[in-house]
N, C-alpha and C positions, 0 to 999 in steps of 0.2 A: 660245554663252552659254546657250541653252535646254537643251543637253545637260548643262551643269554644274549647272543648277537641278534637273534630273531626278535627277542623281546625288546631290545634297545631300538631296533629299526621300527618295530611296531609302535613304540612309544613316540619316536620322532615323527612318524607319519601322522599319528593322532594329534600331537601338539601342533604340527604344521597345518593340518586341516582345521583345527580350532582357531588358530590365528587368522587363517584366510576367511573363515566364516565370520569372525568378529569384525575384520576389516570390511568385508562386504556389507555387513549390517550397518556399520558406521557410515559408509559411503551412501547407502540407500537413504538413511535417515537424513543426512545432510542434503542430499538431492531433493527429496520430497519436502523438506522443511523450507527450501528456497522457492518453491512453486507458489504462485499466487492462488489463494483460496478465496472463497466467497466472502470471507470476513477479513481479508488482508488488504491494508492500504499501503502502497509503496510509491516512492518518488520515482517516476519513470524517466523524466527529462528535466534538465535545468539549463537556463541561459541567464547570464548576468549574476546579480547578487540576490540570493534567496536565503532567508533566515528561518530557523526553526525554534519554536518555544515549546518546552516541555515542562510542565509544572511551574511555569513562570520563569524558567531559566533558559537562556539562549544556548543553543547547541548548534553544531555544524551540520548543515544539510548536505547530503550527498545523494547521487543517483543510486537507485535500488534500496535506499534506506526505508525500513519498515516504519510506518507511523502508528502511534498508539492513539487511542481515543483520548481527546482533550488536547492533542497537539495543535499548534497554530503555525501556519506558514505565511510568510510575508515576502513580497517582492519589491525591489527597488526600481528606479528608472531603467528602461531598456532591459527589463528582466521578465522572465516567466518561469513557471514550474508546472509540469504535468504530473498528476497523481492518478495512479491506477487504483480505483476503489475496490475492484475485483477484476475478473477477466472479461467483463462486458461493460464496465462503467469507467469513464475517464473524465477528470475535471482538470482544466487548465486555468491557473490564475494568471491574469494579465499583469502588466507593470503597475506598480504602486497599489498593490492589492494585498489584502490579509483575510484569511479564512481560518476558522477553528473547525476541526474535524472531530465529531463525536459519533461513536459507533458502539452499539450494544447488540451483539449477534448480527441479525440481518436488518436491523433498524439503523439507518444512517441519517445524520443530521449535520448539515454544513451551515455554519454561521458566517456569512460574508460581512465583515465589518468595514472594509474599505475596498474601493476599486471595483473590478469586474472579473467574472469567471465565465468560461465556456464549459458546458457539460455535454457529454455524449453518452447515451445509454443505448447500446447496440441491440440488446434483447429486452423485451418487456419484463418488468419485475414480476416475481412470483407473488401469489396472494399473501404470503407471510413476510414479504419484504416491504420496506419503505425507504424512500430517499426524499428528504426535504432540504431545501435551501432557504435559509432565513436571512433577512436583512432587518433593519430597524423598522421598516414600514410594511413588509410583506413576508409571506411564506409561500414558496412554490413547491408543490408536491409533484415529483417526477415519477412517471411510470415507464416510459420508454420512448425517448425522443432526444433531440439535441437543441441547444439554444444558449443565449447569453442571459446572465443576471448581473446587474450592476447596482452599486450604491453611490448616490450623490453625483449628479451631473451627467454622467455618460449614459445615454439612453440607447438601448439596443433591443430589437424585437426578438421574441422567441421564434425559433424556426419550426 
């Protein structure tokens, strides 16, 4: 009888340890999944009205939302949105602006179709990375700096 009680207690301890291990694994996966990686684009900050297009359909834009390649963001009057392209690159769309974000691995291509954006690259890009900002009239290859790019009317100098 005493042997059966020991076996029951041992079984309960093993099951409890297994449950704790599974919960710890789930928590770790969720934590590391939410971290910004070199190929993760996320909305960091929004002010005013910001809209998101994914595959031609309008979606709700929220802070910390992960962007997919091909997504487009648009801002209205008195609005802006900041996007973390990874942990060292940030782009901010000014009011009345629209940009399409295309990323394949470490190759990033932003197409600015309306308005203006400010970019800040805190660490020079690695040899295998590219960051290009395209408008209808030019392509700016970014390596490690900050500045403005605009389409139509608003002229701002690169810093």
